[in-house]
C-alpha positions as CSV (number, residue, x, y, z in Angstrom):
1,M,114.1,191.9,134.0
2,K,116.8,190.4,131.8
3,G,115.1,187.1,131.8
4,K,112.0,188.8,130.4
5,N,114.1,190.6,127.8
6,K,115.8,187.4,126.7
7,K,112.4,185.9,126.0
8,V,111.2,189.0,124.3
9,Y,114.1,189.3,121.9
10,L,113.6,185.7,120.8
11,E,110.0,186.4,120.1
12,F,110.9,189.5,118.2
13,L,113.3,187.5,116.1
14,R,110.4,185.1,115.4
15,I,108.3,188.0,114.1
16,I,111.2,189.2,111.8
17,A,111.6,185.7,110.5
18,A,107.9,185.2,109.8
19,F,107.7,188.5,108.0
20,L,110.7,187.6,105.8
21,V,109.3,184.1,105.1
22,I,106.2,185.7,103.7
23,F,108.2,188.2,101.7
24,N,110.3,185.4,100.3
25,H,107.2,184.0,98.5
26,N,105.9,187.4,97.4
27,I,106.5,189.2,94.1
28,G,108.6,191.8,95.9
29,F,111.4,189.2,96.4
30,H,111.8,188.8,92.6
31,L,111.9,192.5,91.7
32,Y,115.7,192.5,91.2
33,K,115.1,190.2,88.2
34,T,112.9,192.7,86.4
35,N,113.9,195.5,84.1
36,C,114.7,198.5,86.3
37,H,117.2,201.3,87.1
38,A,120.5,200.1,88.4
39,I,120.1,201.9,91.8
40,M,116.7,200.3,92.3
41,R,117.9,196.9,91.3
42,L,120.7,197.1,93.9
43,F,118.1,198.0,96.5
44,Y,115.8,195.2,95.4
45,I,118.7,192.8,95.6
46,F,119.4,194.0,99.2
47,C,115.8,193.3,100.2
48,S,115.9,189.8,98.7
49,V,119.3,189.0,100.3
50,V,118.2,190.1,103.7
51,S,114.9,188.1,103.4
52,K,116.9,184.9,103.2
53,I,117.8,185.0,106.8
54,S,114.3,184.1,107.8
55,V,114.7,180.3,108.1
56,P,118.2,180.6,109.6
57,L,116.7,182.7,112.3
58,F,114.0,180.1,113.0
59,F,116.6,177.4,113.4
60,M,118.9,179.5,115.6
61,I,116.0,180.3,117.9
62,S,115.2,176.6,118.1
63,G,118.9,175.8,118.9
64,S,118.8,178.4,121.7
65,L,115.7,177.1,123.3
66,L,116.1,173.3,122.8
67,L,119.7,172.2,122.9
68,D,120.1,172.7,126.7
69,K,116.6,171.4,127.5
70,E,116.5,168.1,129.3
71,E,113.6,165.9,128.2
72,S,113.0,162.2,127.5
73,L,112.5,160.7,124.1
74,K,108.9,160.2,124.9
75,T,108.4,163.9,125.6
76,L,110.4,164.8,122.5
77,Y,108.1,162.7,120.2
78,K,104.9,163.6,122.0
79,K,105.5,167.3,122.6
80,R,107.6,168.4,119.6
81,I,107.7,165.8,116.8
82,G,104.1,164.9,117.2
83,K,103.1,168.6,117.1
84,I,105.0,169.2,113.9
85,L,103.6,166.1,112.3
86,L,100.0,167.0,113.1
87,A,100.6,170.6,111.9
88,L,102.1,169.4,108.7
89,L,99.2,166.9,108.2
90,F,96.4,169.3,108.8
91,A,97.9,172.3,107.0
92,S,98.8,170.1,104.0
93,F,95.3,168.6,103.9
94,A,93.8,172.1,104.0
95,I,95.9,173.3,101.1
96,Y,95.3,170.1,99.0
97,L,91.6,170.4,99.6
98,Y,91.6,174.0,98.6
99,N,93.5,173.3,95.4
100,V,91.2,170.4,94.3
101,I,88.1,172.6,94.9
102,D,89.7,175.6,93.2
103,K,90.6,173.5,90.1
104,N,87.3,171.5,90.2
105,Q,89.2,168.2,90.6
106,S,88.5,165.1,92.5
107,F,89.9,164.5,96.0
108,I,92.1,161.4,95.8
109,I,93.4,160.3,99.2
110,S,96.3,158.3,97.7
111,E,97.4,161.4,95.7
112,F,97.3,163.5,98.9
113,I,99.4,161.0,100.8
114,Q,101.9,160.7,98.0
115,K,102.2,164.5,97.7
116,M,102.5,165.0,101.4
117,I,105.1,162.4,101.9
118,S,107.2,163.8,99.0
119,G,106.7,167.4,100.1
120,N,105.0,168.4,96.9
121,I,101.8,170.0,98.2
122,T,103.3,173.4,98.7
123,V,107.0,174.4,98.6
124,E,106.6,176.6,101.6
125,Y,106.4,173.7,104.0
126,W,109.9,172.4,103.2
127,Y,111.0,173.9,106.5
128,L,108.7,171.6,108.5
129,Y,110.3,168.5,106.9
130,A,113.8,169.9,107.7
131,Y,112.7,170.7,111.2
132,L,111.3,167.2,111.7
133,G,114.7,165.8,110.8
134,V,116.6,168.0,113.2
135,L,114.1,167.3,116.0
136,I,114.8,163.5,115.5
137,M,118.5,164.3,115.7
138,L,118.0,166.5,118.8
139,P,119.3,164.0,121.5
140,F,122.6,163.6,119.5
141,L,122.9,167.4,119.1
142,K,122.4,167.9,122.8
143,C,125.3,165.4,123.5
144,L,127.4,167.3,121.0
145,V,126.9,170.8,122.5
146,R,127.7,169.5,126.0
147,S,131.3,168.7,124.9
148,M,131.9,171.5,122.4
149,K,134.3,174.3,123.4
150,N,134.1,177.9,122.1
151,M,136.9,177.1,119.7
152,D,134.9,174.3,118.2
153,Y,132.1,176.7,117.3
154,K,134.6,179.1,115.7
155,Y,136.1,176.2,113.8
156,L,132.6,175.2,112.6
157,F,132.0,178.8,111.5
158,I,135.2,178.8,109.5
159,L,134.3,175.6,107.8
160,R,131.0,177.2,106.8
161,I,132.8,180.1,105.3
162,V,135.0,177.7,103.3
163,M,132.2,175.4,102.1
164,K,129.4,177.9,101.5
165,S,131.3,181.0,100.4
166,L,135.0,180.7,99.5
167,I,134.7,177.5,97.4
168,P,131.7,178.8,95.4
169,I,133.6,182.1,94.8
170,V,136.8,180.4,93.7
171,I,134.8,178.1,91.3
172,Y,133.0,181.1,89.8
173,L,136.0,183.3,89.5
174,S,138.1,180.5,88.0
175,G,135.6,180.3,85.1
176,I,135.7,184.0,84.5
177,L,139.4,184.7,84.9
178,F,140.9,181.5,83.6
179,D,138.1,179.8,81.7
180,I,138.4,176.8,83.9
181,K,135.3,174.9,84.8
182,L,135.8,173.6,88.3
183,S,133.3,171.6,90.3
184,L,133.5,170.2,93.8
185,S,133.0,166.4,94.2
186,P,129.5,165.7,95.6
187,N,131.1,163.1,97.8
188,F,133.1,165.7,99.7
189,N,130.9,167.0,102.5
190,I,131.4,168.5,106.0
191,A,128.0,167.7,107.5
192,F,127.7,170.0,110.5
193,A,129.0,172.9,108.4
194,T,127.0,172.3,105.2
195,V,123.7,170.9,106.6
196,S,122.1,174.3,107.3
197,C,119.5,173.2,109.9
198,I,122.2,171.6,112.1
199,F,124.7,174.5,111.6
200,Y,122.1,177.1,112.6
201,M,120.9,175.2,115.6
202,L,124.4,174.9,116.9
203,M,125.1,178.6,116.1
204,G,121.9,179.7,117.9
205,Y,122.9,177.8,121.0
206,Y,126.4,179.1,120.9
207,I,125.5,182.8,120.5
208,D,122.7,182.7,123.1
209,K,124.3,180.5,125.7
210,K,128.1,181.0,125.3
211,I,128.5,184.6,124.4
212,D,128.0,187.4,127.0
213,I,126.5,190.1,124.8
214,E,127.4,192.8,127.3
215,K,131.1,191.9,127.4
216,L,131.7,192.3,123.7
217,T,134.5,194.8,123.2
218,K,134.4,197.8,120.9
219,N,136.7,196.1,118.4
220,Q,134.4,193.0,118.4
221,W,131.4,195.2,117.6
222,I,133.4,196.9,114.8
223,Q,134.3,193.4,113.4
224,L,130.7,192.3,113.6
225,I,129.3,195.4,111.9
226,G,132.1,195.1,109.3
227,A,131.2,191.4,108.7
228,F,127.5,192.3,108.2
229,I,128.3,195.1,105.8
230,G,131.0,193.2,104.0
231,A,128.8,190.0,103.6
232,T,125.9,192.1,102.3
233,F,127.9,194.1,99.8
234,I,129.9,191.1,98.5
235,T,126.7,189.1,98.0
236,I,125.0,192.0,96.2
237,G,128.1,192.5,94.1
238,F,128.2,188.9,92.9
239,I,124.4,188.8,92.2
240,Y,124.6,192.0,90.2
241,Y,127.7,191.1,88.2
242,D,126.5,187.6,87.4
243,G,123.0,188.9,86.7
244,M,124.2,191.5,84.2
245,K,126.4,188.8,82.5
246,N,124.1,185.7,82.6
247,G,120.7,186.9,83.7
248,F,119.4,187.4,87.2
249,N,118.8,184.3,89.3
250,Q,119.3,183.1,92.9
251,N,122.7,181.5,92.5
252,F,124.4,183.8,95.0
253,I,121.5,185.0,97.0
254,Q,122.6,183.0,100.1
255,L,126.4,183.4,99.6
256,F,126.8,184.9,103.1
257,D,123.3,184.5,104.6
258,Y,124.7,182.9,107.7
259,V,126.9,186.0,108.4
260,I,123.8,188.3,108.0
261,A,121.6,186.0,110.1
262,I,124.1,185.6,113.0
263,S,124.8,189.4,113.0
264,T,121.1,190.2,113.1
265,F,120.6,187.7,116.0
266,I,123.4,189.4,118.0
267,F,122.2,193.0,117.2
268,V,118.6,192.2,118.3
269,K,119.7,190.4,121.4
270,Y,121.9,193.4,122.4
271,I,119.1,195.9,121.9
272,F,116.7,193.9,124.1
273,V,119.0,192.7,126.7
274,H,121.3,195.7,127.1
275,R,119.0,198.6,126.1
276,G,115.7,197.2,127.3
277,V,112.2,197.7,125.8
278,N,109.0,199.2,127.2
279,S,106.9,196.6,129.1
280,K,103.8,197.3,126.9
281,I,105.9,196.8,123.8
282,Q,107.2,193.6,125.3
283,A,103.7,192.3,125.8
284,V,102.8,193.0,122.2
285,I,105.9,191.3,120.9
286,I,105.3,188.2,123.0
287,F,101.7,188.1,121.9
288,V,102.6,188.3,118.2
289,G,105.6,186.0,118.5
290,N,103.3,183.3,119.9
291,L,101.2,183.5,116.7
292,T,104.1,183.2,114.2
293,F,104.0,179.4,113.7
294,G,100.3,179.6,112.9
295,I,100.9,182.5,110.6
296,Y,103.6,180.5,108.8
297,L,101.2,177.6,108.4
298,L,98.1,179.6,107.3
299,E,99.7,182.2,104.9
300,P,100.0,179.8,101.9
301,L,96.4,178.8,102.3
302,F,95.1,182.4,102.4
303,R,97.6,183.9,100.0
304,V,95.2,184.1,97.0
305,P,92.3,185.9,98.7
306,I,94.6,188.2,100.6
307,S,96.5,189.0,97.4
308,K,93.3,189.9,95.6
309,V,92.5,192.5,98.3
310,V,96.0,193.9,98.6
311,N,96.5,194.0,94.8
312,I,93.9,196.8,94.6
313,L,96.7,199.1,95.6
314,Y,98.3,198.6,92.2
315,Q,95.4,200.5,90.7
316,I,96.6,203.7,92.4
317,N,100.2,203.1,91.0
318,M,101.7,202.2,94.4
319,P,105.2,200.8,94.0
320,V,105.3,197.0,93.8
321,L,107.8,196.7,96.7
322,V,105.6,198.8,98.9
323,V,102.6,196.6,98.0
324,S,104.7,193.5,98.8
325,F,105.5,194.9,102.3
326,I,101.9,195.8,102.9
327,Y,100.9,192.3,101.8
328,C,103.3,190.8,104.4
329,V,101.8,193.0,107.2
330,V,98.2,192.3,106.2
331,A,98.9,188.6,105.8
332,M,100.5,188.5,109.3
333,M,97.5,190.4,110.7
334,I,94.8,188.2,109.1
335,C,96.6,184.8,109.6
336,G,97.6,186.0,113.2
337,L,93.9,186.7,114.0
338,I,92.9,183.3,112.6
339,T,95.7,181.6,114.6
340,Y,94.5,183.4,117.8
341,I,91.0,182.1,117.3
342,L,92.3,178.5,116.6
343,K,94.4,178.7,119.8
344,H,91.2,178.9,121.7
345,I,89.7,175.7,120.1
346,P,90.5,172.5,122.1
347,G,92.4,170.0,120.1
348,I,93.7,172.5,117.6
349,R,95.4,175.1,119.9
350,K,98.3,172.8,120.6
351,I,99.0,172.4,116.9
352,V,99.3,176.1,116.0
């Protein structure tokens, strides 16, 4: 039963991540930048901050599933890298073709190749390029995790805090409190801590394989909940203060995203592994989770027509954030249905 639940909680995390990815590229994500009441702005900021854990969750799931899997380089390139390359090629081609038809332009193969290689067809597919890179590095990462001790992961986490949170905070506050313009040398880098795809792969493996979720003490749970709340509130505070002073932007939106993502991963795992979930619900989660990659690929292609349908809700004065959430659900349903159909077509099913 626990084996089943472990699989189910990973699929549930995929669903959460897919939903949040779609929200990231929706108007609801940007509501905190609009003219609104302070309380509503804080709530909008909260929604946008939480949505930024989407890609971290995807990488953590991959780390959990892949870093202890034994397979040859041939299998890696054929089964994983080849799949991502084909998915990127066909999805990019579909979006490029849609754009040239929509704008009544000519299809230029050299332009398509140039844009695809440079990643300029659609911003949403940046994850695929990053994922390709980390897949190519997979044999080295597997060697790494075989020798890493628990303390090594904790040290890595501390380095992440320093590089991604403490240093940016110190630089920002030094400008406000002392009018000193500090900047960190671009030549100073701690790769495993700052390269997000590698960091999250390692953290996903550590949390899933090295931590016994059922042996966490009461104090550890209090610390975890405190870290989640603290990271969220500090991030919101910096965004709000800087926004009121300099205009709202995304400068601090990912200040502690890794804390929120890791906490979410642990919370979800605990619910499924310790508490358990009804078998029928498990079946639904596994079914939808299996469609999330196709949903991610297809949503940018169908965004305009889906938006035209969902935007009808604005005519009845439905709140923008509610419409954004409805869009995410509708997009997942429509793109999920298309993915389900594509999965039954030979030659295509292995891509999505």
